[in-house]
N, C-alpha and C positions, 0 to 999 in steps of 0.2 A: 696425655699423661693424667689429666684430671679424672677421666673415666676409669683409668686403671686403678687409681687410689680409691675411687668410689666403690669399684668392684671389690677391692681388698677389704674395705671397711664392711661391705655387705657380707662378704665371706666370713670375715672374723666374727661378725655378729651371729651368723649361722652356727659357727663352731662353738661360740660361747653358749648359745642356746642348747646345742647338742650336749655340751659339758654339763649343763644343768639338768637335762632330761634323761639322758641315757642311764644315770643310776636308778631312776625309777623303773626302767625296764629290767635291768640286770638284777635289781633287788628282789625281783620276783623269782629268781632261781635259788632254791634252798642251797645252803652250804657254800656255794661258790660265787654267788651274785657279786659281792664286794671284792672278791679276789680277782674278778675280771678287769678291774681298774678302769671303769667306764669313762671317768673324766679324762684320762690320759690320751685316749685315742683322738678325740677332736683337737686337743692341744697340739699333739704331735703333727697332725695333718694341717693345722693352721700354720705352723712354722714352715712346712714344706711348701704350701700354696700361697701364703700371704707374706712370708718373710719373717725376719727375726723380731722386728718391732711389734707386729700384731701378735705373733706367737708368744712373746714375752708378756704382753698385756692380757691376752686371753688366759694364758697359764696362771698368771698372778690373780686374776679376778675370779676365775671359775670356782675354786674351792671356797674362797671367802664369801662370794655372792651366794653360793649354794648354802653355806652355813647360815648366813644372815636371813635368807628367805625360808629355808626349810628345816634348819636346825641340825642338819647332818652334812658333812661331818661336823663334830663338835669344834667350835672355833679354836679353843686353846687346848692342847697344843696341835691337834691334828690338822685342822684346816689351815692354820698359819704355816706349819712345816710343809703341807702339800702345796701351798701357794708358791714357796720358794722352788720346790721341786718341779712343779709344772711350768713355772716361768723359765726355769733353766731348760726344760724340754723344748719349749717354744723357741727360746733364744738359740739354742744349739742346732736344732733341726733347720731353722731359717738361715743361720750363718753358714753351716756346713754344707747344706744342699745347694746354696748359691755357688759355692767354690768347687765342689766336687763334680766330676763328669756325671752326666745323667744316665748312667749305666746301672743295671740291676744290682751289681755287687756294691756299688757306691751308695745306693739307696739303703741297703742293708748296713753298710758301714756307718753312715750318717745316724741311722736309727739306734744302732748299738752304742755308739759314742754318746749320743744324746741321752739315752736311757741310763747309761752308766754315770754320766755327769749329774743328771738329776737325782739319781739314788744317792750319790755321794753327798750332794748338797742337802737332801732330806736328812740324811744321817747327821751331818754337822749341825744343821739348824735344830733337829730334834734333840741332840745332845745339849745344846744351850737351852732350849725351851723347857725340857724336862729338869734340867738343873735349876732353872729359875723356880720351878714348882716343887723343889725339894725331892725329886725322884730321879734316881740315877738311870740314865740311858745306857744300857749295856750292849756289849757286842752281840749277845744273844738276841736282844731286842732288835738291833739293827739287821741281823741276818734274818730273823723271822719276818720283819716287816718289809725289808727291801728285796729279799730273795725268795724265801720258802713260801710265805703266804701269798706272794705276788706271782708265783710260777704260772698259774693259769692265765693271768692277765699278760705277762711277758710273752707267753706262747702265742696268745691271740694278737698281740701287737706285732710280733715277728712274722705272723702269717698275713694278717689283714692289711696292715699299713703299706707294705711294699706293693701289694696287689692294687690297692686303691691308687697309690702314687703313679705306678707304671700305667694303669688304665687311663687315668686322667690326663697324664703327660702325653700318651699316644693319641688321645682324643684331641688334646690342645694342638698337637702337630697337625692332625688331619684338618681341624678347623682353620689353621693358619694356611694350609695348602689350598683349601677351598676359597678362602678370602683372597689369597694372592692370584688365583687363576681367574676369579670373577671379574 
């Protein structure tokens, strides 16, 4: 059991590092680099593979750490609101994936439910944070930030994450069969 938790800590560290580094890569793509939501992908994957505790921690830490280290995203209100959003992504994927059957349709369901919950939390937290800064957070700002501006990233997540989860789950099953037959 100890090696399993060590493996999860190592994987969570890898996902956190990816969350810090991927924005540098996508930032090189003019016009849509930030719209690809590069920090979201490692956090969602962390929830699937490491569970809700690690997904929550990596999701909360990634935007705050990236803001502190590199100045982007700006800490207030963007990185703070993203920390809540991504923490919910990691939490929800970890909780739901553990309880749902490991079928492709369920992988998509977990992803969609997690993305929806995270965006709702982002909207609620942004409403409070922008209000503290004497700026109204409007419905148009929510729709623009959570949906319209995020469409390329949402599409990328819906394509990439299920493929990765299914491929790694299939590989895990093969490794288990090899280990058991040896």
